[in-house]
Structures are given as structure tokens and as C-alpha cells.
GUMIDO-355348 format. One record per residue (C-alpha): residue number from 0; x, y, z. Coordinates in steps of 0.02 Angstrom, whole numbers, plus 32768, in hexadecimal, padded with zeros to 4 digits. Layout:
> NUM,X,Y,Z .
...
end
This chain:
> 0,82D7,7AFD,80F9 .
> 1,8280,7B9C,80C4 .
> 2,81C6,7BA6,80E9 .
> 3,81B0,7C25,805A .
> 4,823B,7C00,7FDB .
> 5,81DC,7C51,7F4E .
> 6,81C9,7CED,7FB5 .
> 7,827D,7D03,7FE7 .
> 8,82A7,7DA2,7F88 .
> 9,835F,7D81,7F91 .
> 10,8348,7CE0,7F31 .
> 11,82E1,7D3A,7EB0 .
> 12,8362,7DC1,7E9D .
> 13,83EA,7D3D,7E7F .
> 14,8381,7CEB,7DFA .
> 15,8359,7D8C,7DA2 .
> 16,8411,7DBA,7DA5 .
> 17,8446,7D10,7D5B .
> 18,83C3,7D1F,7CD5 .
> 19,841E,7DBC,7C9B .
> 20,84CA,7D6E,7CA9 .
> 21,8501,7DEC,7D29 .
> 22,8577,7DDA,7DBA .
> 23,854B,7E13,7E6B .
> 24,85CF,7E9D,7E56 .
> 25,8582,7EDA,7DB4 .
> 26,84D2,7EDF,7E05 .
> 27,851C,7F3D,7E9B .
> 28,8562,7FBC,7E28 .
> 29,84C9,7FCF,7DBB .
> 30,8452,7FDF,7E4F .
> 31,84C6,8046,7EBD .
> 32,84B6,7FCA,7F46 .
> 33,854F,7FA8,7FB6 .
> 34,8599,7F03,7F81 .
> 35,8592,7EB3,8030 .
> 36,84DD,7EE8,8045 .
> 37,84AC,7E9F,7F99 .
> 38,8506,7DF9,7FB5 .
> 39,84BA,7DE1,8064 .
> 40,840C,7E0C,801D .
> 41,841B,7D87,7F96 .
> 42,8454,7D08,8015 .
> 43,83C5,7D32,808B .
> 44,843B,7D68,8116 .
> 45,83E1,7E0E,811D .
> 46,8332,7E37,80E2 .
> 47,8318,7E9D,8045 .
> 48,82E9,7F51,8075 .
> 49,8274,7FB3,8006 .
> 50,8305,8025,7FD7 .
> 51,8370,7F93,7F9D .
> 52,82DE,7F46,7F3F .
> 53,82BC,7FE8,7EE7 .
> 54,8373,8002,7EBA .
> 55,8383,7F52,7E78 .
> 56,82E8,7F65,7E0C .
> 57,832C,800B,7DC4 .
> 58,83D5,7FC5,7DA4 .
> 59,8394,7F31,7D46 .
> 60,82FF,7F8E,7CF7 .
> 61,827D,7F23,7D49 .
> 62,81DB,7F43,7D9C .
> 63,81DF,7F3A,7E5C .
> 64,814D,7EC2,7E51 .
> 65,81BB,7E48,7DF0 .
> 66,823D,7E4E,7E7A .
> 67,81C5,7E34,7F09 .
> 68,815F,7DB4,7EA7 .
> 69,80B9,7E0A,7EA7 .
> 70,8030,7DE5,7E8A .
> 71,803B,7D46,7EF0 .
> 72,7FE2,7CD5,7E76 .
> 73,7FD8,7C30,7ED9 .
> 74,7F97,7C83,7F74 .
> 75,7F18,7CEA,7F15 .
> 76,7ED9,7C4D,7EC3 .
> 77,7ECC,7BF2,7F69 .
> 78,7E6B,7C82,7FB4 .
> 79,7DFC,7C8E,7F17 .
> 80,7E2D,7D43,7EFD .
> 81,7E79,7D2D,7E52 .
> 82,7DCD,7D16,7DFF .
> 83,7D97,7DBF,7E41 .
> 84,7E1C,7E23,7DE5 .
> 85,7DDC,7E12,7D31 .
> 86,7D2B,7E54,7D57 .
> 87,7D78,7EF0,7DA9 .
> 88,7DE7,7F06,7D0E .
> 89,7D50,7EF8,7C9E .
> 90,7CE8,7F73,7D08 .
> 91,7D6E,7FF1,7CF8 .
> 92,7D6F,7FE1,7C3E .
> 93,7CC0,8020,7C1B .
> 94,7CD4,80C8,7C6F .
> 95,7CB1,812F,7BCF .
> 96,7C26,80C7,7B7D .
> 97,7B99,8125,7BC8 .
> 98,7B00,80D4,7C1B .
> 99,7AF0,8018,7C09 .
> 100,7A3E,7FF4,7BC9 .
> 101,7A41,7F4F,7C28 .
> 102,7A61,7FA0,7CCE .
> 103,79DC,7FF6,7D39 .
> 104,7A3D,8050,7DBF .
> 105,79F5,806F,7E6C .
> 106,79E1,811C,7EBA .
> 107,7A80,817D,7ECD .
> 108,7A76,817D,7F8A .
> 109,7A75,80C1,7F8B .
> 110,7B12,80BE,7F21 .
> 111,7B65,813E,7F90 .
> 112,7B42,80D1,8027 .
> 113,7B8E,803A,7FCB .
> 114,7C28,80A1,7FA0 .
> 115,7C3D,80D0,8057 .
> 116,7C25,801A,808C .
> 117,7CAC,7FE2,8017 .
> 118,7D27,8064,805B .
> 119,7D02,8022,810C .
> 120,7D1D,7F70,80D3 .
> 121,7DC9,7F95,808D .
> 122,7DFD,7FEF,812C .
> 123,7DBB,7F58,8193 .
> 124,7E31,7EEA,812E .
> 125,7D9E,7E95,80D4 .
> 126,7DF5,7E90,802C .
> 127,7D97,7DFD,7FE5 .
> 128,7CED,7E49,8011 .
> 129,7D1C,7EEB,7FBA .
> 130,7D64,7E93,7F22 .
> 131,7CC8,7E28,7F11 .
> 132,7C4F,7EBD,7F0C .
> 133,7CB1,7F4E,7EBA .
> 134,7CA7,7F17,7E03 .
> 135,7BEB,7F0B,7DFD .
> 136,7BD5,7FAE,7E5C .
> 137,7C4E,8006,7DE6 .
> 138,7BE5,7FCE,7D53 .
> 139,7B42,8007,7DA7 .
> 140,7B88,80B1,7DD7 .
> 141,7BD7,80CC,7D2E .
> 142,7B29,80C4,7CE3 .
> 143,7AE0,8131,7D6D .
> 144,7B69,81B4,7D5F .
> 145,7B56,81C5,7CA3 .
> 146,7A99,81CC,7CB1 .
> 147,7A96,8251,7D3B .
> 148,7B33,82B0,7D06 .
> 149,7B3A,8301,7DB0 .
> 150,7BC9,832A,7E25 .
> 151,7B8C,82AB,7EA8 .
> 152,7B7F,8223,7E27 .
> 153,7C2C,823B,7DE5 .
> 154,7C78,8245,7E94 .
> 155,7C1E,81A7,7EC9 .
> 156,7C66,814D,7E31 .
> 157,7D12,8193,7E60 .
> 158,7CFF,8143,7F0C .
> 159,7CDC,8098,7EBD .
> 160,7D74,80B1,7E50 .
> 161,7DDA,80D5,7EED .
> 162,7DA2,802F,7F3A .
> 163,7DDA,7FD4,7E9A .
> 164,7E83,802C,7EB2 .
> 165,7E8E,7FF6,7F65 .
> 166,7E68,7F3E,7F3E .
> 167,7EE0,7F38,7EAF .
> 168,7F6C,7F8D,7F10 .
> 169,7F57,7F1D,7FA8 .
> 170,7F59,7E80,7F3C .
> 171,7FF0,7EB6,7EDA .
> 172,7FA2,7EDB,7E30 .
> 173,7FFF,7F7F,7E10 .
> 174,7FC1,7F92,7D5C .
> 175,7F0D,7F80,7D91 .
> 176,7F27,7FFD,7E20 .
> 177,7F69,807C,7DA7 .
> 178,7ED5,8060,7D31 .
> 179,7E5A,8076,7DC1 .
> 180,7EB1,8118,7DF3 .
> 181,7EA4,815B,7D41 .
> 182,7DEA,8137,7D47 .
> 183,7DE0,818A,7DF0 .
> 184,7E30,8228,7DA9 .
> 185,7DBD,8223,7D13 .
> 186,7D22,821F,7D83 .
> 187,7D68,829D,7DFE .
> 188,7D84,831C,7D72 .
> 189,7CCE,830B,7D3D .
> 190,7C9E,8328,7DF2 .
> 191,7D0D,83C1,7DF6 .
> 192,7D56,839A,7EA2 .
> 193,7E02,83E3,7EBD .
> 194,7E1B,8389,7F65 .
> 195,7DF7,82E1,7F14 .
> 196,7E70,8314,7E8A .
> 197,7EF7,8331,7F0D .
> 198,7ECF,8286,7F5B .
> 199,7EDF,8234,7EAF .
> 200,7F91,8278,7EA1 .
> 201,7FB8,8231,7F51 .
> 202,7F78,8184,7F21 .
> 203,7FCF,818D,7E7B .
> 204,8070,81BC,7EDA .
> 205,805B,811F,7F41 .
> 206,805D,80B2,7EA5 .
> 207,8106,80FD,7E77 .
> 208,8142,80E3,7F2C .
> 209,811A,8029,7F1A .
> 210,8173,8026,7E72 .
> 211,820F,8078,7EBD .
> 212,8205,8111,7E4E .
> 213,8218,8190,7ED7 .
> 214,8240,822C,7E72 .
> 215,819E,8219,7E0D .
> 216,8140,81F7,7EAA .
> 217,8185,8296,7EFB .
> 218,8153,82F9,7E64 .
> 219,80A0,82B8,7E74 .
> 220,809F,82EB,7F2B .
> 221,80CE,8398,7EF7 .
> 222,804B,8398,7E6F .
> 223,7FC7,835E,7EEC .
> 224,7FF2,83EE,7F64 .
> 225,7FE8,8467,7ED0 .
> 226,7F3F,8420,7E9C .
> 227,7EFA,843E,7F4D .
> 228,7F1C,84F5,7F3D .
> 229,7E87,84FB,7EC7 .
> 230,7E12,84C1,7F52 .
> 231,7DB3,8529,7FD1 .
> 232,7DEF,8521,8083 .
> 233,7DA6,8492,80E9 .
> 234,7DD7,8409,8164 .
> 235,7DCD,838E,80D2 .
> 236,7E51,83F5,8076 .
> 237,7EC2,83FA,810E .
> 238,7EB3,833C,8125 .
> 239,7EE6,8317,8072 .
> 240,7F71,8395,807D .
> 241,7FB4,833E,8116 .
> 242,7FA8,8292,80C6 .
> 243,8008,82D0,802F .
> 244,8093,8306,80A2 .
> 245,8090,825D,80F8 .
> 246,809E,8209,804D .
> 247,812F,827B,8021 .
> 248,8186,8250,80C1 .
> 249,8185,8197,809F .
> 250,81B5,81B5,7FEA .
> 251,824B,821E,801E .
> 252,8276,81A2,80A8 .
> 253,827E,8110,802D .
> 254,82ED,817B,7FBC .
> 255,835B,819B,8054 .
> 256,8342,8255,804F .
> 257,8337,8275,8109 .
> 258,831F,8331,8105 .
> 259,8291,832C,808D .
> 260,823C,829E,80E9 .
> 261,8248,82FB,8194 .
> 262,820A,839C,8141 .
> 263,816C,8343,8101 .
> 264,8153,82F3,81AB .
> 265,815F,839E,8200 .
> 266,80E2,83E8,818A .
> 267,8066,8355,81A6 .
> 268,807C,836B,8260 .
> 269,804C,841F,8254 .
> 270,7FB1,83F5,81F1 .
> 271,7F80,8369,8268 .
> 272,7F8A,83E2,82FB .
> 273,7EFC,8444,82A7 .
> 274,7E90,83B4,8268 .
> 275,7EA1,833D,82FD .
> 276,7E73,8287,82D7 .
> 277,7E17,8286,8232 .
> 278,7E0A,81CC,8216 .
> 279,7D70,81CC,81A5 .
> 280,7D98,8263,8137 .
> 281,7DAF,820A,8090 .
> 282,7DDD,8176,80FD .
> 283,7E95,81AC,8101 .
> 284,7EA6,8190,81BC .
> 285,7EFE,823A,81C6 .
> 286,7F26,8287,826D .
> 287,7FAF,8291,82F5 .
> 288,7FB1,81D3,830A .
> 289,7FD1,81B9,824E .
> 290,805E,8235,8253 .
> 291,80AE,81D1,82E0 .
> 292,8093,812F,8280 .
> 293,80E0,817A,81E6 .
> 294,8175,81B4,824A .
> 295,819A,80FF,8273 .
> 296,818E,80CF,81BB .
> 297,81FC,8161,8182 .
> 298,8283,8139,8202 .
> 299,827F,8080,81C7 .
> 300,828B,80BA,8111 .
> 301,8323,8121,813F .
> 302,836E,8080,818A .
> 303,8367,80CF,8238 .
> 304,831A,8033,827F .
> 305,8348,8055,8338 .
> 306,82F9,80FF,8331 .
> 307,825F,80B1,82DA .
> 308,8247,8036,8368 .
> 309,825B,80BD,83E8 .
> 310,81DA,8127,838D .
> 311,8159,809D,83A2 .
> 312,8153,80BA,8458 .
> 313,80F6,815D,8446 .
> 314,806D,8115,83D3 .
> 315,7FC3,80F5,8422 .
> 316,7F4C,80B0,83A1 .
> 317,7E9A,80F7,83B1 .
> 318,7E13,8074,83C6 .
> 319,7DB9,80A9,8328 .
> 320,7E54,809C,82BA .
> 321,7E33,8032,821E .
> 322,7E77,7F82,822C .
> 323,7ED3,7F8C,8186 .
> 324,7F37,8020,81C7 .
> 325,7F60,7FCA,8268 .
> 326,7F9E,7F31,8206 .
> 327,800B,7F9E,8198 .
> 328,8056,7FF1,8231 .
> 329,8083,7F50,8289 .
> 330,80D0,7F0E,81E5 .
> 331,8142,7FA7,81E5 .
> 332,8169,7F91,82A0 .
> 333,8197,7ED9,8283 .
> 334,8213,7F0A,81FC .
> 335,8269,7F8A,826D .
> 336,826D,7F0E,82FE .
> 337,82BB,7E85,8293 .
> 338,8347,7EFA,8258 .
> 339,836C,7F26,830F .
> 340,8377,7E6D,833D .
> 341,82D5,7E6A,83A0 .
> 342,829E,7DCB,8350 .
> 343,8217,7D92,83C5 .
> 344,81CB,7E41,83CA .
> 345,81D1,7E45,830E .
> 346,8171,7DA2,82F9 .
> 347,80F3,7DDE,837A .
> 348,80D9,7E7B,8312 .
> 349,80BD,7E0D,8278 .
> 350,803A,7DB0,82DA .
> 351,7FE7,7E53,8309 .
> 352,7FE8,7E88,824E .
> 353,7F95,7DE5,8224 .
> 354,7F14,7DF0,82AD .
> 355,7EE0,7EA1,8282 .
> 356,7EC3,7E7F,81C6 .
> 357,7EF0,7DCD,818E .
> 358,7EC5,7DDF,80D7 .
> 359,7F2F,7E7B,80C7 .
> 360,7FC3,7E37,812C .
> 361,7FCA,7D9B,80C1 .
> 362,7FEA,7E03,8025 .
> 363,8056,7E87,8073 .
> 364,8109,7E82,802F .
> 365,8150,7EC6,80D2 .
> 366,80FE,7E38,8134 .
> 367,8144,7DB5,80C2 .
> 368,81F3,7DFB,80B6 .
> 369,81FF,7E12,8172 .
> 370,81C8,7D60,818B .
> 371,824C,7D29,8113 .
> 372,82CF,7D92,8171 .
> 373,829A,7D3D,8215 .
> 374,8298,7C8D,81D0 .
> 375,8355,7C7A,81D7 .
> 376,8349,7C90,8297 .
> 377,82A7,7C2D,82B0 .
> 378,82FA,7BB9,8331 .
> 379,82F0,7C4F,83A5 .
> 380,823A,7C6B,8381 .
> 381,819E,7C0B,83BA .
> 382,815E,7B76,835E .
> 383,80CC,7BDA,831E .
> 384,814B,7C34,82AD .
> 385,814B,7BA9,8228 .
> 386,808D,7B9C,822B .
> 387,8089,7C59,8206 .
> 388,80F2,7C34,816A .
> 389,8077,7BAB,8137 .
> 390,7FEA,7C28,814A .
> 391,8043,7CA4,80DA .
> 392,805B,7C27,8052 .
> 393,7FBD,7BB8,8056 .
> 394,7F3B,7BF2,80D1 .
> 395,7E95,7C42,80A2 .
> 396,7EBC,7CE8,80F1 .
> 397,7E5C,7CD0,8196 .
> 398,7EA7,7CCF,8245 .
> 399,7EA2,7C23,8291 .
end
């Protein structure tokens, strides 16, 4: 019996195919997926890879979120996160109305401190905390930014918009994430910050990565690098440049363009050699460690899972790395280990992803699909495996 039947992507792909009266062979041809790969994915014999999911979505003209089942409505409701989404959407909608006469904003420094605290909360994996606070702070800072009409005011508002993007993206609300990014760009332009403009293109590219639209995403990476040419030289500029190359590497990897992916990785590695660990610069966690972590991800996206597992041996996570980034890394490692038959190790990596950032791991598609891929072999895994599945589907997002 499947612990997560509603989250078995193969089952969902089969249902979406039947709704369109298509045969497996027809979908294989439309999506450009090898027939045996597609049928085994539908049956749950093999886990759906991001490349297969994106190809299926393009072939059937669907959103990737429809294929993976995001947002996970039942779990969001159980965790009382669903009620926090509408206030964020409403706060993003008043961006151009000028100061609200009913709001008396605090001093700008206090708002800047709150913006910083929200960025820290997200990186600590405290999604609910960030989601609970960001809407009200956006409304307050919107009034402050319009009243002050200063660079610092607009850039502080842009930071709040970025947190709204982070929350929406992590919870699977792709439309809300795109809206938050549009608002971030709007505020950044008023703050005349070219580096922030380049980072906006990076975050925008990530939304297309999640949607399986890799060519558009790559064009945005290129635009981001072009935007940065307008900025004065600084460590901040180098960090965002390097992070754009890392985004381009994953984008190319998921599109199975190995040469482009490795070229981006090499460029990022050269930048990281200059910057060193720059974890807190725009909270991008950039540096040599992030390049190593992205190498694991890229090799996995290229379906080179054995090489990806080998690459993990050289990764030493710094103590001050954000828990959200650690969780994401172990989710990627778990996927590579599953595909190489290292089932016990894969499950242990899922547990590490959960321990590092439980709220994020619960809503991470890679965690859920890797769990589904392991489920067929759960007799070879510890009894805690099924309780992990129950946590994914019904728990409150806390580690027991």
C-alpha cells in the first residue's frame, strides 16, 4: 500500500494522460521521453526525474505544478499555512497606491532590521514564521517607501518582496512567487540597484527552472549577467555573478546540456576562488562550498547519479551554512543515492533533509518523489520509513 498515493507522480501522469485520451506511446512521442522510461515512471518502478516531469508537462501543455501536485493543499491546511497566503497576495497588490493613511510606519532602520530578520528566518527553514509576518511588513514598508521616496526605502521594500517570493516558491505557489518577483523588480528599479536587478533575473530564472522552461530560464541568466555589467565592481557584484552561473549550471543540467552546465560551473568556481565563502551576501550562500554542492545537483540533473554520489564525498558543510540550504542539499543527495541503489543511505539523507529544515523538506518535491521512489523497496528499509511518509502527508512540520 502506498503511504503517499496522491503524491505518486507516476499515478498522476497516468491520470492526466487518460483524461486526454492518449496512449503511453503517444505521450512518449509528444514528450520525447523513451517509451520504457515513461511506462516505468507511470508504474512507479522508477521515480520521475525533473527532466521527465518537465518533458511530460511540455508535451501535454501543462504546468509542472499540475504534474507534481503543488501546492499540497491538504498538508498546507493541516499546518495552517494556507490561511497565510491570501494576506501576502493582498499586500503585493497595493504596491502602487502610495502611502496608506491608516498606517503609521516605524523608522526605516527598524524596517530594515525586520527585513534582515525575515531573510534569516527563511534560511533557517522557518517558513511559517516568515509567512506569518511578511504581509503586514510589506504593507508597512510600502507606505514608508512611498513617503520617503529614498533608495534605502525602496530597497528595503524589495527585500520584503523577496521574502514573499521565498515563501511562495517553497510552498509551491508559483503564480504568487512570480508576482512577488515582479514587485521586487519594481522596487529595485526605484532604488536604482543594478546588482539587485541582476539578482532579480536569477530568481526569475529559478521560477522557469521549476516550471521546466529551461530555454527561457537560460535567457534570463544571460540577461542577469548583462544587467550586472552596469554595476560598479564590488564583492557583492562578484557574488551575484557567481550565483547566476550556478543557476545557469543547474538550468543547463536539467535540459541535459552537459557542456553548457560544466561551463557555468567552471565560471562559478573561478568567481568563488576570489570571493571565498560569502554566505550572507544577499543570503545567496555563495562560495566554494556552494559550487561543490551545485556540482552534485548538476551531475544528478544530467542523470550521472554515480558521479553525483561520488562528488558528495568532497563536500564539507560549514557550520554557519543556513539550514534551508543544508536541507536542499541532502534532498538532492538522497535522489542520487536512490538512483544508484543506495536505498538505506538515501533514506538517511532524507532524514537529514528533514532534520535540517522540517517545514521546507515537507513541501520539497524532490523529498516527496524520492520517498515515493524508495517506497517500493520499503521492506529493505527501517520501520521508521513509513512513519516518515505519514509525516509528509499529515504531520505539522515539526521533527518528532
